[in-house]
Phi, psi and omega in degrees: 000136180287162180299319181295317178295324179293317178298317177299318178297320179296315180296316178297324178293317192263342188300323176295327177294314180295317181299318179297316180296318179298314180299318179294325177291327179285343181299340184300340178299328180260012187302325183295342178261359186259163179231146179297137184300319182271003179067015180080009180291161182254150176282172181299339179274004178086357178265159177302148179290309181228168175280166182290348179273357176265101192237165175297322178298320178296318178297313180298314179299317180299314181292319178295315178298318181297316179295317179298317180293322179297318180288323182285328183232066186298335180271355182280112187305123176057029184298324178304313183288330176298312182291316180295336180297336176302312180285316182300313180298318180297316180295317179296318178296320178297316178300314179298315180298320179294322179295327181273001179074022180276130184296150176305132176085353180287131181280127177240109181305145179074345179255311188300312188259354179252002185302319183285333175291316179296319179300315180292325178301318178295317179295315181294326176296321179296329178271002180073024183238026182289132177237094185307308181299319179292318179297315180296317179294318179297320178297315181297314179298319182294311184287339176273322185273325185298319178302325177292315180295316181292327177297315180291324176297321176297314180299328180268009176077019181266351179224151178274343180229148180290337177230000000 
């Protein structure tokens, strides 16, 4: 496969994941009307279950987007799960960070911006549709590109933190 075709394949593989992540990041504009998914409850270790950015609004947005994409692109393999992975990955990363005692909002390289790619890789593996080279390439592009995009979103007032 040529380099151009591979890049095209990576973009086709990852764009629903990226779109979902962007939409969830933009949700912070409505945050004052949103509620934390775990209700602020604590895990058995006394730490929060999830971070405050894992919300009911995020879950609802993720499910609505996933359903809409599934209906709009019925032949696009696992598109529902690609879109839902934005929320699933974020929630899992938040859970892991809370278990490790990492503060809310602290940037952790390789975890923060690649969480949804990893989540979808796991889901696609469960469905027997895992494509290692595409997943790895999408992860690499994501963890290298997202910090730049989030920094500019912060500069334009679209994010509360630069990373």
